[in-house]
NUFI-89317 format. One record per residue: chain; residue number from 1; residue in three letters; y, x, z of N, C-alpha, C, O in turn. Coordinates in nm, 2 decimals. Atoms other than C-alpha are relative to their C-alpha. Example, Ala and Ser with C-alpha at 12.3 -4.5 7.8 and 13.67 -1.06 7.14 Angstrom:
# NUFI-89317
  c    k    r     n_y     n_x     n_z    ca_y    ca_x    ca_z     c_y     c_x     c_z     o_y     o_x     o_z
  A    1  ALA   -0.12    0.09    0.00   -0.45    1.23    0.78    0.12    0.09    0.00    0.12    0.19    0.07
  A    2  SER   -0.11   -0.09    0.00   -0.11    1.37    0.71    0.11   -0.08    0.08    0.22   -0.03    0.09
//
This chain:
# NUFI-89317
  c    k    r     n_y     n_x     n_z    ca_y    ca_x    ca_z     c_y     c_x     c_z     o_y     o_x     o_z
  A    1  MET    0.00   -0.11    0.08    9.03   10.59   11.45    0.14    0.06    0.02    0.24   -0.02    0.03
  A    2  SER   -0.15   -0.08   -0.04    9.34   10.86   11.53    0.06    0.01   -0.13   -0.01    0.00   -0.24
  A    3  VAL   -0.12   -0.02    0.11    9.62   10.91   11.30    0.09    0.13    0.04    0.12    0.16    0.15
  A    4  CYS   -0.12   -0.10   -0.02    9.86   11.21   11.27    0.07    0.01   -0.11    0.01    0.01   -0.22
  A    5  ILE   -0.09   -0.01    0.13   10.15   11.24   11.03    0.07    0.14    0.03    0.14    0.15    0.13
  A    6  VAL   -0.04   -0.12    0.01   10.24   11.58   10.97    0.11    0.01   -0.12    0.08   -0.01   -0.24
  A    7  TYR   -0.10    0.03    0.10   10.58   11.58   10.80    0.13    0.13    0.00    0.17    0.17    0.10
  A    8  HIS   -0.12   -0.08    0.00   10.86   11.83   10.70    0.11   -0.08   -0.06    0.10   -0.14   -0.17
  A    9  SER   -0.13    0.07    0.01   11.23   11.67   10.71    0.13    0.09    0.03    0.14    0.15    0.13
  A   10  GLU   -0.10   -0.07    0.01   11.55   11.84   10.62    0.14   -0.08    0.02    0.24   -0.03    0.08
  A   11  THR   -0.11    0.08   -0.04   11.80   11.55   10.61   -0.04   -0.12    0.10    0.05   -0.18    0.17
  A   12  GLY    0.03    0.11   -0.10   11.61   11.29   10.82   -0.05   -0.11   -0.07   -0.09   -0.21    0.00
  A   13  ASN    0.03    0.10    0.06   11.51   11.08   10.55   -0.18   -0.02   -0.02   -0.23   -0.13   -0.03
  A   14  THR    0.11    0.03   -0.01   11.14   11.17   10.54   -0.05   -0.03    0.19   -0.12   -0.12    0.22
  A   15  LYS    0.01    0.05   -0.14   11.15   11.18   10.95    0.00   -0.16    0.02   -0.07   -0.21    0.10
  A   16  LYS   -0.04    0.16   -0.03   11.27   10.81   10.93   -0.11   -0.08   -0.06   -0.14   -0.19    0.01
  A   17  VAL    0.11    0.05    0.03   10.99   10.70   10.74   -0.14    0.03    0.05   -0.24   -0.04    0.04
  A   18  ALA    0.14   -0.02   -0.06   10.71   10.89   10.94    0.05   -0.05    0.13   -0.04   -0.06    0.20
  A   19  GLU   -0.01    0.05   -0.14   10.88   10.76   11.27   -0.06   -0.14    0.00   -0.13   -0.18    0.09
  A   20  ALA    0.03    0.16    0.05   10.83   10.36   11.11   -0.11   -0.01    0.03   -0.17   -0.08    0.11
  A   21  VAL    0.18    0.03    0.02   10.48   10.43   11.02   -0.04    0.05    0.18   -0.13   -0.01    0.25
  A   22  ALA    0.07   -0.05   -0.14   10.43   10.62   11.37   -0.01   -0.13    0.11   -0.10   -0.17    0.18
  A   23  LYS    0.00    0.13   -0.10   10.56   10.31   11.56   -0.07   -0.11   -0.03   -0.11   -0.18    0.07
  A   24  ALA    0.09    0.10    0.03   10.38   10.06   11.37   -0.17    0.01    0.03   -0.24   -0.08    0.06
  A   25  THR    0.12   -0.04   -0.01   10.06   10.26   11.38   -0.05    0.07    0.13   -0.16    0.07    0.17
  A   26  GLY    0.07   -0.07   -0.15   10.02   10.45   11.70   -0.01    0.16   -0.01   -0.03    0.24    0.08
  A   27  ALA    0.01   -0.14    0.05   10.02   10.77   11.48    0.06    0.09    0.07    0.17    0.06    0.11
  A   28  VAL   -0.06   -0.14   -0.03   10.10   11.12   11.62    0.08    0.07   -0.09    0.04    0.11   -0.20
  A   29  LEU   -0.10   -0.08    0.11   10.41   11.29   11.47   -0.01    0.16    0.02    0.00    0.23    0.13
  A   30  VAL    0.02   -0.17    0.01   10.36   11.65   11.37    0.13    0.04   -0.06    0.14    0.04   -0.19
  A   31  PRO   -0.11   -0.03    0.12   10.72   11.76   11.28   -0.01    0.13   -0.05   -0.02    0.21    0.04
  A   32  VAL   -0.01   -0.13    0.03   10.73   12.08   11.08    0.13    0.08   -0.05    0.19    0.04   -0.15
  A   33  LYS   -0.11   -0.06   -0.01   11.00   12.30   11.09    0.00    0.13   -0.11   -0.08    0.21   -0.11
  A   34  ASP   -0.03   -0.14    0.09   11.11   12.56   10.80    0.10    0.08    0.08    0.20    0.04    0.12
  A   35  THR   -0.09   -0.10   -0.07   11.26   12.87   10.97    0.11    0.05   -0.06    0.19    0.13   -0.01
  A   36  ALA   -0.11   -0.05    0.10   11.48   12.93   10.68    0.15   -0.03    0.08    0.24    0.05    0.09
  A   37  GLY   -0.12    0.06   -0.03   11.73   12.71   10.83    0.12   -0.03   -0.09    0.24    0.00   -0.08
  A   38  TYR   -0.12    0.01    0.09   11.89   12.60   10.54    0.13   -0.12    0.02    0.12   -0.22    0.08
  A   39  ASN   -0.09    0.08    0.01   12.21   12.44   10.49    0.06   -0.10   -0.11   -0.02   -0.10   -0.21
  A   40  ARG    0.00    0.10    0.10   12.35   12.18   10.27   -0.01    0.08   -0.15   -0.07    0.03   -0.25
  A   41  PHE   -0.01   -0.08    0.13   12.41   12.43    9.99   -0.12    0.10   -0.03   -0.17    0.10   -0.15
  A   42  THR    0.12   -0.09    0.04   12.11   12.69   10.04   -0.10   -0.10   -0.01   -0.20   -0.06   -0.07
  A   43  ARG    0.12    0.07    0.01   11.89   12.40   10.06   -0.04   -0.01   -0.17   -0.15    0.01   -0.22
  A   44  TYR    0.04    0.00    0.15   11.92   12.36    9.67    0.05    0.11   -0.08    0.05    0.09   -0.21
  A   45  LEU    0.01   -0.13    0.08   12.02   12.71    9.56   -0.11    0.08    0.03   -0.18    0.14   -0.06
  A   46  VAL    0.12   -0.09   -0.01   11.75   12.88    9.74   -0.15   -0.10    0.03   -0.26   -0.08   -0.02
  A   47  GLY    0.11    0.09   -0.03   11.51   12.60    9.87   -0.07   -0.04   -0.12   -0.18   -0.01   -0.15
  A   48  ALA    0.03    0.08    0.13   11.49   12.42    9.54   -0.10    0.07   -0.10   -0.19    0.04   -0.17
  A   49  ARG    0.07   -0.08    0.10   11.41   12.71    9.36   -0.12    0.06    0.06   -0.20    0.10   -0.03
  A   50  LYS    0.12   -0.01   -0.07   11.13   12.80    9.62   -0.11   -0.11   -0.04   -0.22   -0.10   -0.09
  A   51  ALA    0.11    0.09    0.05   11.00   12.50    9.56   -0.06   -0.03   -0.13   -0.18   -0.06   -0.14
  A   52  MET    0.06   -0.01    0.13   10.97   12.50    9.19   -0.07    0.08   -0.03   -0.13    0.06   -0.13
  A   53  ALA    0.09   -0.09    0.00   10.78   12.82    9.25   -0.11   -0.02    0.08   -0.20    0.06    0.08
  A   54  GLY    0.12    0.03   -0.09   10.54   12.65    9.48   -0.03    0.09    0.15   -0.13    0.08    0.23
  A   55  GLU    0.00   -0.07   -0.08   10.63   12.88    9.72   -0.03   -0.08    0.16   -0.02   -0.20    0.19
  A   56  LYS    0.05    0.07   -0.18   10.53   12.82   10.15    0.11    0.08    0.08    0.14    0.20    0.08
  A   57  ALA   -0.08   -0.06   -0.12   10.76   12.89   10.40   -0.04    0.02    0.11   -0.14   -0.04    0.15
  A   58  ALA    0.07    0.01   -0.14   10.75   13.01   10.75    0.05   -0.09    0.06    0.17   -0.13    0.06
  A   59  ILE   -0.04    0.14   -0.05   10.72   12.71   10.97   -0.02    0.01    0.15   -0.11    0.10    0.19
  A   60  GLU    0.07    0.06   -0.13   10.68   12.61   11.32   -0.04   -0.16   -0.01    0.01   -0.25   -0.08
  A   61  PRO    0.12   -0.08   -0.06   10.43   12.53   11.43   -0.06    0.08   -0.12   -0.05    0.02   -0.23
  A   62  SER    0.06   -0.07    0.10   10.26   12.79   11.22   -0.13   -0.03   -0.01   -0.18    0.03   -0.11
  A   63  ARG    0.12    0.07    0.01    9.92   12.63   11.28    0.00   -0.12    0.04    0.04   -0.15    0.15
  A   64  ILE    0.04    0.15   -0.05    9.83   12.27   11.30   -0.13   -0.07   -0.02   -0.17   -0.12   -0.13
  A   65  ASP    0.12    0.06   -0.01    9.53   12.15   11.43   -0.04   -0.14    0.00   -0.03   -0.20    0.10
  A   66  VAL    0.04    0.12   -0.01    9.41   11.81   11.31   -0.14   -0.03    0.02   -0.19   -0.12   -0.04
  A   67  SER    0.14    0.01   -0.03    9.06   11.84   11.42    0.00   -0.14    0.07   -0.08   -0.22    0.03
  A   68  ALA    0.02    0.12   -0.07    9.11   11.56   11.65    0.03   -0.14   -0.02    0.02   -0.24    0.06
  A   69  TYR   -0.01    0.09    0.07    9.22   11.32   11.39   -0.07   -0.07   -0.10   -0.13    0.02   -0.16
  A   70  ASP    0.09    0.02    0.08    9.04   11.12   11.16    0.10   -0.05   -0.14    0.04   -0.07   -0.25
  A   71  LEU   -0.07    0.02    0.11    9.31   11.03   10.91    0.12    0.10    0.00    0.15    0.11    0.12
  A   72  VAL   -0.08   -0.09    0.03    9.58   11.30   10.80    0.08   -0.05   -0.09    0.03   -0.09   -0.20
  A   73  ILE   -0.11    0.03    0.06    9.92   11.20   10.66    0.09    0.10   -0.02    0.13    0.16    0.09
  A   74  VAL   -0.09   -0.11    0.04   10.15   11.46   10.48    0.13   -0.08   -0.06    0.11   -0.15   -0.16
  A   75  GLY   -0.09    0.02    0.05   10.49   11.38   10.42    0.11    0.11   -0.02    0.13    0.21    0.05
  A   76  THR   -0.10   -0.12    0.04   10.78   11.57   10.24    0.11   -0.05   -0.07    0.09   -0.16   -0.13
  A   77  PRO   -0.07    0.03    0.08   11.10   11.54   10.07   -0.01    0.08   -0.15   -0.07    0.19   -0.15
  A   78  VAL   -0.01   -0.02    0.10   11.14   11.59    9.72    0.09    0.12   -0.06    0.19    0.07   -0.12
  A   79  TRP   -0.08   -0.10    0.09   11.30   11.92    9.57   -0.02    0.05   -0.08   -0.10    0.15   -0.09
  A   80  ALA    0.06   -0.06    0.14   11.32   11.99    9.21   -0.12   -0.05   -0.02   -0.20    0.01   -0.08
  A   81  TRP    0.12    0.08    0.08   11.06   11.73    9.16   -0.13    0.08    0.08   -0.23    0.10    0.02
  A   82  LYS    0.12   -0.09   -0.03   10.82   11.95    9.39   -0.01   -0.02    0.18    0.10   -0.04    0.25
  A   83  PRO   -0.01   -0.02   -0.13   10.72   11.95    9.75    0.10    0.10    0.06    0.13    0.19   -0.01
  A   84  THR   -0.07   -0.13   -0.02   10.94   12.17    9.98   -0.10    0.13    0.05   -0.21    0.11    0.10
  A   85  PRO    0.06   -0.09   -0.06   10.85   12.51   10.08   -0.07   -0.04    0.13   -0.19    0.00    0.15
  A   86  GLY    0.08    0.03   -0.10   10.76   12.37   10.41   -0.10   -0.10    0.00   -0.19   -0.10    0.09
  A   87  ALA    0.13    0.07    0.02   10.53   12.12   10.34   -0.10    0.06   -0.07   -0.22    0.04   -0.03
  A   88  ASN    0.12   -0.12    0.03   10.33   12.37   10.14   -0.05    0.05    0.09   -0.17    0.04    0.12
  A   89  ALA    0.06   -0.07   -0.13   10.31   12.58   10.43   -0.10   -0.09    0.09   -0.21   -0.06    0.13
  A   90  ALA    0.04    0.09   -0.11   10.24   12.29   10.64   -0.17   -0.03   -0.05   -0.26   -0.02    0.03
  A   91  ILE    0.12    0.04    0.08    9.93   12.18   10.41   -0.07    0.14    0.02   -0.18    0.12    0.06
  A   92  ALA    0.05   -0.13   -0.01    9.83   12.57   10.43   -0.03    0.01    0.17   -0.13    0.05    0.23
  A   93  ALA    0.05    0.00   -0.15    9.84   12.56   10.80   -0.10   -0.10    0.08   -0.14   -0.09    0.20
  A   94  LEU    0.09    0.07   -0.09    9.62   12.28   10.87   -0.11    0.06    0.06   -0.13    0.17    0.01
  A   95  ALA    0.13   -0.03   -0.03    9.31   12.34   11.06   -0.10   -0.11    0.04   -0.05   -0.22    0.08
  A   96  GLY    0.09    0.11   -0.01    9.01   12.12   11.11    0.02   -0.10   -0.07    0.00   -0.21   -0.03
  A   97  CYS   -0.02    0.14    0.08    9.11   11.90   10.82   -0.10   -0.02   -0.08   -0.09   -0.13   -0.14
  A   98  GLU    0.10    0.02    0.06    8.80   11.94   10.63   -0.11   -0.13    0.02   -0.19   -0.15    0.12
  A   99  GLY    0.08    0.11   -0.06    8.63   11.63   10.58    0.06   -0.13    0.02    0.00   -0.23    0.00
  A  100  LYS   -0.09    0.12   -0.04    8.92   11.39   10.68    0.04   -0.07   -0.12    0.03   -0.03   -0.23
  A  101  ARG   -0.07    0.11    0.08    9.08   11.09   10.52    0.15    0.04   -0.02    0.22    0.09    0.07
  A  102  GLY   -0.13   -0.01    0.00    9.41   11.13   10.40    0.12   -0.06   -0.08    0.09   -0.11   -0.20
  A  103  LEU   -0.09    0.07    0.09    9.73   10.99   10.26    0.12    0.09   -0.01    0.15    0.17    0.08
  A  104  VAL   -0.15   -0.09    0.04   10.06   11.15   10.11    0.12   -0.08   -0.02    0.10   -0.19   -0.08
  A  105  PHE   -0.12    0.05    0.03   10.42   11.07   10.10    0.11    0.07   -0.02    0.12    0.18    0.03
  A  106  ALA   -0.10   -0.09    0.05   10.73   11.16    9.96    0.14   -0.08   -0.02    0.14   -0.19   -0.07
  A  107  THR   -0.11    0.06   -0.01   11.11   11.09   10.02    0.09    0.07   -0.11    0.10    0.19   -0.11
  A  108  CYS   -0.07   -0.07    0.13   11.33   11.16    9.70    0.14   -0.07   -0.02    0.17   -0.18    0.03
  A  109  GLY   -0.11    0.07    0.07   11.67   11.09    9.54   -0.04   -0.12   -0.11    0.00   -0.23   -0.09
  A  110  SER    0.03    0.12    0.06   11.54   10.88    9.27   -0.16    0.01   -0.07   -0.23   -0.09   -0.07
  A  111  LYS    0.17   -0.01    0.04   11.18   11.01    9.13   -0.06    0.10    0.10    0.01    0.18    0.17
  A  112  ALA    0.07   -0.11   -0.07   10.92   11.22    9.29   -0.04    0.10   -0.07   -0.08    0.21   -0.02
  A  113  GLY    0.07   -0.11    0.13   10.82   11.41    8.97   -0.15    0.04    0.03   -0.24   -0.03    0.04
  A  114  GLU    0.15   -0.02    0.01   10.52   11.59    9.02   -0.03    0.01    0.16   -0.15    0.01    0.19
  A  115  THR    0.04    0.00   -0.15   10.52   11.61    9.41   -0.11   -0.08    0.05   -0.18   -0.03    0.14
  A  116  LEU    0.12    0.05   -0.12   10.27   11.35    9.53   -0.13    0.07   -0.10   -0.23    0.10   -0.03
  A  117  ARG    0.11   -0.06    0.06   10.01   11.51    9.27   -0.01    0.14    0.05   -0.12    0.18    0.07
  A  118  ILE    0.02   -0.13   -0.08   10.07   11.86    9.42   -0.04    0.01    0.14   -0.10    0.10    0.19
  A  119  LEU    0.03   -0.01   -0.15   10.04   11.75    9.77   -0.14   -0.06   -0.01   -0.22    0.00    0.06
  A  120  GLN    0.14    0.06    0.00    9.72   11.54    9.69   -0.10    0.12   -0.04   -0.21    0.13    0.02
  A  121  GLU    0.10   -0.08    0.05    9.56   11.84    9.50   -0.02    0.09    0.11   -0.14    0.12    0.14
  A  122  ALA    0.01   -0.10   -0.10    9.66   12.09    9.78   -0.12   -0.04    0.12   -0.21    0.03    0.16
  A  123  LEU    0.09    0.07   -0.09    9.49   11.84   10.04   -0.14   -0.01   -0.06   -0.23    0.02    0.01
  A  124  GLU    0.14    0.01    0.05    9.18   11.78    9.81   -0.08    0.17    0.02   -0.20    0.20    0.05
  A  125  GLN    0.08   -0.14   -0.01    9.13   12.18    9.80   -0.02    0.03    0.14   -0.09    0.12    0.16
  A  126  ARG    0.04   -0.02   -0.15    9.12   12.18   10.18   -0.08   -0.13    0.04   -0.05   -0.17    0.15
  A  127  LYS    0.11    0.08   -0.02    8.84   11.91   10.15    0.04   -0.11    0.08   -0.04   -0.16    0.16
  A  128  VAL   -0.04    0.13   -0.04    9.06   11.62   10.25    0.00   -0.08   -0.09    0.03   -0.04   -0.20
  A  129  ARG    0.00    0.10    0.10    9.01   11.29   10.07    0.11   -0.09    0.01    0.11   -0.19    0.08
  A  130  VAL   -0.10    0.07    0.04    9.32   11.16    9.96   -0.03   -0.12   -0.06   -0.08   -0.13   -0.17
  A  131  GLU    0.05    0.15    0.04    9.31   10.75    9.95    0.12   -0.04   -0.05    0.10   -0.14   -0.12
  A  132  GLY   -0.11    0.06    0.06    9.67   10.70    9.84    0.13    0.06    0.02    0.15    0.13    0.12
  A  133  SER   -0.11   -0.06   -0.02   10.01   10.79    9.79    0.13   -0.07   -0.01    0.12   -0.18   -0.06
  A  134  PHE   -0.10    0.14   -0.02   10.37   10.63    9.84    0.11    0.12   -0.02    0.10    0.24    0.03
  A  135  GLU   -0.09   -0.03    0.04   10.70   10.73    9.70    0.13   -0.09    0.06    0.12   -0.21    0.06
  A  136  PHE   -0.11    0.09   -0.03   11.05   10.63    9.86    0.12    0.05   -0.04    0.17    0.15    0.01
  A  137  SER   -0.15   -0.07    0.08   11.37   10.68    9.64    0.10   -0.04    0.10    0.07   -0.14    0.17
  A  138  ARG   -0.12    0.00   -0.11   11.69   10.70    9.86    0.01   -0.20   -0.02    0.02   -0.25    0.09
  A  139  ARG   -0.03    0.14   -0.02   11.73   10.30    9.76   -0.09   -0.08    0.05   -0.06   -0.19    0.07
  A  140  GLU    0.12    0.06   -0.04   11.38   10.22    9.88   -0.04    0.04    0.17   -0.13   -0.01    0.24
  A  141  LEU    0.05   -0.02   -0.18   11.41   10.37   10.25    0.02   -0.12    0.08   -0.05   -0.16    0.17
  A  142  GLY   -0.01    0.11   -0.08   11.55   10.06   10.36   -0.08   -0.11   -0.04   -0.07   -0.21    0.02
  A  143  ASP    0.08    0.11    0.03   11.30    9.85   10.19   -0.11   -0.06    0.06   -0.22   -0.02    0.03
  A  144  ALA    0.11    0.03   -0.10   11.09    9.67   10.45   -0.14   -0.02   -0.07   -0.25    0.01   -0.03
  A  145  LYS    0.12    0.04    0.06   10.85    9.55   10.21   -0.08    0.14   -0.05   -0.20    0.16   -0.03
  A  146  LYS    0.09   -0.14    0.02   10.76    9.91   10.07   -0.05    0.05    0.14   -0.16    0.08    0.16
  A  147  LEU    0.04   -0.08   -0.11   10.77   10.05   10.39   -0.14   -0.07    0.06   -0.24    0.00    0.09
  A  148  GLY    0.10    0.08   -0.03   10.52    9.75   10.50   -0.13    0.03   -0.09   -0.25    0.02   -0.04
  A  149  GLU    0.14   -0.04    0.09   10.27    9.85   10.21   -0.03    0.12    0.04   -0.15    0.15    0.03
  A  150  PHE    0.08   -0.15   -0.05   10.25   10.21   10.33   -0.05   -0.03    0.15   -0.16    0.02    0.18
  A  151  ILE    0.04    0.01   -0.14   10.21   10.10   10.69   -0.13   -0.08    0.02   -0.21   -0.07    0.10
  A  152  GLU    0.13    0.05    0.00    9.94    9.85   10.59   -0.12    0.09   -0.09   -0.24    0.08   -0.07
  A  153  ALA    0.11   -0.11    0.06    9.75   10.13   10.36   -0.02    0.12    0.14   -0.12    0.18    0.15
  A  154  VAL    0.02   -0.08   -0.13    9.78   10.35   10.70   -0.10   -0.07    0.09   -0.20   -0.01    0.13
  A  155  LYS    0.10    0.07   -0.09    9.60   10.08   10.90   -0.12   -0.01   -0.08   -0.22    0.02   -0.01
  A  156  ARG    0.10    0.00    0.08    9.35   10.03   10.61   -0.11    0.12    0.01   -0.23    0.11    0.02
  A  157  ALA    0.10   -0.09    0.01    9.25   10.38   10.58   -0.04    0.06    0.14   -0.13    0.14    0.16
  A  158  SER    0.04   -0.02   -0.15    9.25   10.41   10.98   -0.08   -0.10    0.06   -0.08   -0.09    0.19
  A  159  GLY    0.07    0.11   -0.01    9.04   10.11   10.99    0.07   -0.09    0.11   -0.02   -0.16    0.17
  A  160  LYS   -0.09    0.08   -0.09    9.31    9.91   11.22    0.05   -0.09   -0.07    0.13   -0.16   -0.01
  A  161  ALA   -0.03    0.12    0.08    9.36    9.67   10.93   -0.06   -0.12    0.05   -0.04   -0.23   -0.01
//
């Protein structure tokens, strides 16, 4: 079973988790870039406000074809307890996702708030069957046990366990 990880990362934390899972499972990485080009300040002043409103960003790639994959994983940082505009746009940009299995994950300072629920609902509206969600706080980013649980869930969902 083939796996892809579609993720948006601004500071590198979400990328770090995505890369570790891909290395352990053979998943294909699909990084999503928000073309707004946030800096440290605008990420919070502008980006967080857009996240609170549930907005979608202009992203690259603008279309993400996942028809060749059986399992689709979506990852995002948490901004104002919500998914980033880049992650919202990534879900909207998925092509060929109907009927797929899915997992979601978020990286955050301390708590993910509504992020995982919002990601799951957005994927389910796209007819993806979400089978699990994972949250990584700043302190948990280096937690091998927590990362291992996520990797095992990916392996189970992809039939590689």
